[in-house]
mmCIF file of the C-alpha atoms, coordinates in Angstrom:
data_MODEL
# 
_entry.id   MODEL 
# 
loop_
_atom_site.group_PDB 
_atom_site.id 
_atom_site.type_symbol 
_atom_site.label_atom_id 
_atom_site.label_alt_id 
_atom_site.label_comp_id 
_atom_site.label_asym_id 
_atom_site.label_entity_id 
_atom_site.label_seq_id 
_atom_site.pdbx_PDB_ins_code 
_atom_site.Cartn_x 
_atom_site.Cartn_y 
_atom_site.Cartn_z 
_atom_site.occupancy 
_atom_site.B_iso_or_equiv 
_atom_site.pdbx_formal_charge 
_atom_site.auth_seq_id 
_atom_site.auth_comp_id 
_atom_site.auth_asym_id 
_atom_site.auth_atom_id 
_atom_site.pdbx_PDB_model_num 
ATOM 1  C CA . MET A 1 1  ? -2.391  -8.777  28.339 1.00 0.00 ? 1  MET A CA 1 
ATOM 2  C CA . ARG A 1 2  ? 0.548   -10.035 26.168 1.00 0.00 ? 2  ARG A CA 1 
ATOM 3  C CA . HIS A 1 3  ? 3.064   -12.987 26.906 1.00 0.00 ? 3  HIS A CA 1 
ATOM 4  C CA . CYS A 1 4  ? 6.067   -14.000 25.196 1.00 0.00 ? 4  CYS A CA 1 
ATOM 5  C CA . VAL A 1 5  ? 7.122   -17.530 25.140 1.00 0.00 ? 5  VAL A CA 1 
ATOM 6  C CA . GLN A 1 6  ? 10.671  -19.170 25.622 1.00 0.00 ? 6  GLN A CA 1 
ATOM 7  C CA . ARG A 1 7  ? 11.395  -22.104 23.685 1.00 0.00 ? 7  ARG A CA 1 
ATOM 8  C CA . LEU A 1 8  ? 14.383  -24.462 23.511 1.00 0.00 ? 8  LEU A CA 1 
ATOM 9  C CA . VAL A 1 9  ? 15.759  -24.331 20.115 1.00 0.00 ? 9  VAL A CA 1 
ATOM 10 C CA . SER A 1 10 ? 18.494  -27.077 20.694 1.00 0.00 ? 10 SER A CA 1 
ATOM 11 C CA . ALA A 1 11 ? 20.775  -28.140 23.250 1.00 0.00 ? 11 ALA A CA 1 
ATOM 12 C CA . LEU A 1 12 ? 23.607  -26.224 21.372 1.00 0.00 ? 12 LEU A CA 1 
ATOM 13 C CA . THR A 1 13 ? 22.022  -22.976 20.721 1.00 0.00 ? 13 THR A CA 1 
ATOM 14 C CA . GLY A 1 14 ? 19.791  -22.715 24.099 1.00 0.00 ? 14 GLY A CA 1 
ATOM 15 C CA . TRP A 1 15 ? 16.535  -20.767 24.584 1.00 0.00 ? 15 TRP A CA 1 
ATOM 16 C CA . THR A 1 16 ? 14.928  -18.098 22.516 1.00 0.00 ? 16 THR A CA 1 
ATOM 17 C CA . THR A 1 17 ? 12.221  -15.841 22.809 1.00 0.00 ? 17 THR A CA 1 
ATOM 18 C CA . SER A 1 18 ? 9.155   -16.621 20.215 1.00 0.00 ? 18 SER A CA 1 
ATOM 19 C CA . ALA A 1 19 ? 6.372   -14.372 19.231 1.00 0.00 ? 19 ALA A CA 1 
ATOM 20 C CA . THR A 1 20 ? 4.207   -12.789 21.860 1.00 0.00 ? 20 THR A CA 1 
ATOM 21 C CA . ALA A 1 21 ? 0.718   -14.434 22.170 1.00 0.00 ? 21 ALA A CA 1 
ATOM 22 C CA . LYS A 1 22 ? -1.746  -11.764 21.458 1.00 0.00 ? 22 LYS A CA 1 
ATOM 23 C CA . SER A 1 23 ? -4.864  -13.358 23.603 1.00 0.00 ? 23 SER A CA 1 
ATOM 24 C CA . ALA A 1 24 ? -5.094  -12.950 27.369 1.00 0.00 ? 24 ALA A CA 1 
ATOM 25 C CA . ILE A 1 25 ? -3.169  -16.024 28.385 1.00 0.00 ? 25 ILE A CA 1 
ATOM 26 C CA . ALA A 1 26 ? -3.885  -17.202 32.093 1.00 0.00 ? 26 ALA A CA 1 
ATOM 27 C CA . MET A 1 27 ? -2.871  -20.769 32.522 1.00 0.00 ? 27 MET A CA 1 
ATOM 28 C CA . PRO A 1 28 ? -2.718  -21.916 28.964 1.00 0.00 ? 28 PRO A CA 1 
ATOM 29 C CA . ALA A 1 29 ? -2.471  -25.509 27.923 1.00 0.00 ? 29 ALA A CA 1 
ATOM 30 C CA . VAL A 1 30 ? 0.489   -26.106 25.684 1.00 0.00 ? 30 VAL A CA 1 
ATOM 31 C CA . THR A 1 31 ? 2.130   -29.139 24.090 1.00 0.00 ? 31 THR A CA 1 
ATOM 32 C CA . THR A 1 32 ? 4.160   -29.949 20.707 1.00 0.00 ? 32 THR A CA 1 
ATOM 33 C CA . VAL A 1 33 ? 2.652   -31.609 17.709 1.00 0.00 ? 33 VAL A CA 1 
ATOM 34 C CA . ASN A 1 34 ? 5.150   -32.266 14.911 1.00 0.00 ? 34 ASN A CA 1 
ATOM 35 C CA . GLY A 1 35 ? 7.652   -30.176 16.377 1.00 0.00 ? 35 GLY A CA 1 
ATOM 36 C CA . ARG A 1 36 ? 5.388   -27.106 16.784 1.00 0.00 ? 36 ARG A CA 1 
ATOM 37 C CA . LEU A 1 37 ? 4.071   -25.512 19.812 1.00 0.00 ? 37 LEU A CA 1 
ATOM 38 C CA . ILE A 1 38 ? 0.448   -25.690 20.143 1.00 0.00 ? 38 ILE A CA 1 
ATOM 39 C CA . LEU A 1 39 ? -1.303  -23.533 22.796 1.00 0.00 ? 39 LEU A CA 1 
ATOM 40 C CA . ASN A 1 40 ? -5.014  -23.386 24.024 1.00 0.00 ? 40 ASN A CA 1 
ATOM 41 C CA . THR A 1 41 ? -6.366  -20.299 25.758 1.00 0.00 ? 41 THR A CA 1 
ATOM 42 C CA . PHE A 1 42 ? -9.117  -19.898 28.373 1.00 0.00 ? 42 PHE A CA 1 
ATOM 43 C CA . GLU A 1 43 ? -11.254 -18.146 25.524 1.00 0.00 ? 43 GLU A CA 1 
ATOM 44 C CA . ALA A 1 44 ? -10.988 -21.449 23.623 1.00 0.00 ? 44 ALA A CA 1 
ATOM 45 C CA . ALA A 1 45 ? -8.832  -20.221 20.757 1.00 0.00 ? 45 ALA A CA 1 
ATOM 46 C CA . VAL A 1 46 ? -6.209  -22.821 19.610 1.00 0.00 ? 46 VAL A CA 1 
ATOM 47 C CA . TYR A 1 47 ? -2.915  -21.324 18.245 1.00 0.00 ? 47 TYR A CA 1 
ATOM 48 C CA . ARG A 1 48 ? 0.078   -23.066 16.625 1.00 0.00 ? 48 ARG A CA 1 
ATOM 49 C CA . LEU A 1 49 ? 3.614   -21.246 16.651 1.00 0.00 ? 49 LEU A CA 1 
ATOM 50 C CA . SER A 1 50 ? 4.599   -20.460 13.067 1.00 0.00 ? 50 SER A CA 1 
ATOM 51 C CA . GLU A 1 51 ? 7.569   -22.519 11.702 1.00 0.00 ? 51 GLU A CA 1 
ATOM 52 C CA . SER A 1 52 ? 9.859   -19.449 12.038 1.00 0.00 ? 52 SER A CA 1 
ATOM 53 C CA . GLY A 1 53 ? 8.654   -18.840 15.620 1.00 0.00 ? 53 GLY A CA 1 
ATOM 54 C CA . ASP A 1 54 ? 7.853   -15.178 14.991 1.00 0.00 ? 54 ASP A CA 1 
ATOM 55 C CA . ALA A 1 55 ? 3.974   -15.462 14.922 1.00 0.00 ? 55 ALA A CA 1 
ATOM 56 C CA . TRP A 1 56 ? 0.919   -17.252 16.306 1.00 0.00 ? 56 TRP A CA 1 
ATOM 57 C CA . GLU A 1 57 ? -1.504  -19.045 13.828 1.00 0.00 ? 57 GLU A CA 1 
ATOM 58 C CA . LYS A 1 58 ? -5.051  -19.524 15.086 1.00 0.00 ? 58 LYS A CA 1 
ATOM 59 C CA . VAL A 1 59 ? -5.770  -23.185 13.842 1.00 0.00 ? 59 VAL A CA 1 
ATOM 60 C CA . GLY A 1 60 ? -9.073  -23.696 15.845 1.00 0.00 ? 60 GLY A CA 1 
ATOM 61 C CA . THR A 1 61 ? -11.264 -23.280 18.636 1.00 0.00 ? 61 THR A CA 1 
ATOM 62 C CA . SER A 1 62 ? -11.926 -26.082 21.415 1.00 0.00 ? 62 SER A CA 1 
ATOM 63 C CA . GLN A 1 63 ? -15.644 -26.710 22.065 1.00 0.00 ? 63 GLN A CA 1 
ATOM 64 C CA . THR A 1 64 ? -15.272 -25.889 25.950 1.00 0.00 ? 64 THR A CA 1 
ATOM 65 C CA . LYS A 1 65 ? -13.557 -22.867 27.488 1.00 0.00 ? 65 LYS A CA 1 
ATOM 66 C CA . ARG A 1 66 ? -11.221 -24.321 29.996 1.00 0.00 ? 66 ARG A CA 1 
ATOM 67 C CA . MET A 1 67 ? -8.416  -23.191 32.421 1.00 0.00 ? 67 MET A CA 1 
ATOM 68 C CA . VAL A 1 68 ? -5.646  -24.956 33.871 1.00 0.00 ? 68 VAL A CA 1 
ATOM 69 C CA . ALA A 1 69 ? -6.209  -27.857 31.465 1.00 0.00 ? 69 ALA A CA 1 
ATOM 70 C CA . ARG A 1 70 ? -3.545  -29.906 29.683 1.00 0.00 ? 70 ARG A CA 1 
ATOM 71 C CA . LEU A 1 71 ? -2.606  -30.730 26.092 1.00 0.00 ? 71 LEU A CA 1 
ATOM 72 C CA . VAL A 1 72 ? -1.313  -34.027 25.199 1.00 0.00 ? 72 VAL A CA 1 
ATOM 73 C CA . PRO A 1 73 ? -0.017  -34.804 21.940 1.00 0.00 ? 73 PRO A CA 1 
ATOM 74 C CA . TYR A 1 74 ? -1.707  -37.601 20.033 1.00 0.00 ? 74 TYR A CA 1 
ATOM 75 C CA . GLY A 1 75 ? -0.384  -38.412 16.612 1.00 0.00 ? 75 GLY A CA 1 
ATOM 76 C CA . SER A 1 76 ? -0.680  -35.213 14.359 1.00 0.00 ? 76 SER A CA 1 
ATOM 77 C CA . ASN A 1 77 ? -3.275  -33.777 16.617 1.00 0.00 ? 77 ASN A CA 1 
ATOM 78 C CA . ALA A 1 78 ? -3.698  -33.028 20.509 1.00 0.00 ? 78 ALA A CA 1 
ATOM 79 C CA . ILE A 1 79 ? -6.171  -34.035 23.100 1.00 0.00 ? 79 ILE A CA 1 
ATOM 80 C CA . LEU A 1 80 ? -7.127  -31.422 25.466 1.00 0.00 ? 80 LEU A CA 1 
ATOM 81 C CA . VAL A 1 81 ? -7.614  -32.985 29.216 1.00 0.00 ? 81 VAL A CA 1 
ATOM 82 C CA . GLY A 1 82 ? -9.670  -31.917 32.000 1.00 0.00 ? 82 GLY A CA 1 
ATOM 83 C CA . GLY A 1 83 ? -9.343  -28.392 33.450 1.00 0.00 ? 83 GLY A CA 1 
ATOM 84 C CA . ALA A 1 84 ? -11.834 -26.137 34.875 1.00 0.00 ? 84 ALA A CA 1 
ATOM 85 C CA . SER A 1 85 ? -14.559 -23.722 33.734 1.00 0.00 ? 85 SER A CA 1 
ATOM 86 C CA . ARG A 1 86 ? -16.398 -21.122 35.436 1.00 0.00 ? 86 ARG A CA 1 
ATOM 87 C CA . ASN A 1 87 ? -19.215 -23.888 36.326 1.00 0.00 ? 87 ASN A CA 1 
ATOM 88 C CA . GLY A 1 88 ? -16.746 -26.119 37.709 1.00 0.00 ? 88 GLY A CA 1 
ATOM 89 C CA . ASN A 1 89 ? -14.257 -29.076 36.878 1.00 0.00 ? 89 ASN A CA 1 
ATOM 90 C CA . ILE A 1 90 ? -14.412 -30.533 33.605 1.00 0.00 ? 90 ILE A CA 1 
ATOM 91 C CA . ALA A 1 91 ? -13.694 -34.384 33.084 1.00 0.00 ? 91 ALA A CA 1 
ATOM 92 C CA . ASP A 1 92 ? -14.118 -34.542 29.481 1.00 0.00 ? 92 ASP A CA 1 
ATOM 93 C CA . LEU A 1 93 ? -11.260 -35.084 26.982 1.00 0.00 ? 93 LEU A CA 1 
ATOM 94 C CA . GLU A 1 94 ? -11.485 -33.295 23.451 1.00 0.00 ? 94 GLU A CA 1 
ATOM 95 C CA . LEU A 1 95 ? -9.666  -33.969 20.296 1.00 0.00 ? 95 LEU A CA 1 
ATOM 96 C CA . LEU A 1 96 ? -8.146  -30.884 18.905 1.00 0.00 ? 96 LEU A CA 1 
ATOM 97 C CA . LYS A 1 97 ? -7.371  -31.772 15.118 1.00 0.00 ? 97 LYS A CA 1 
ATOM 98 C CA . GLN A 1 98 ? -4.704  -29.741 13.287 1.00 0.00 ? 98 GLN A CA 1 
# 
């Protein structure tokens, strides 16, 4: 399954289509860190959109596979908040270092 990402380049130029994410992305967690999109998938992979916006770089893996989680920027990193796994709801926070 492939999904493209629409991102707002600026208020002047409007929306543009970025690189297609190669992983199955059902309900990903997404945020921005240092002006770059960060995406976490249910498979636990963590991706960052390249500066040119034409590719996703795998930058890590979360410790717990989560769906319907949230990503929150935290300095130059991100915090993965809550979500659910196949075993139920997750109350833990996880720091994802860039």
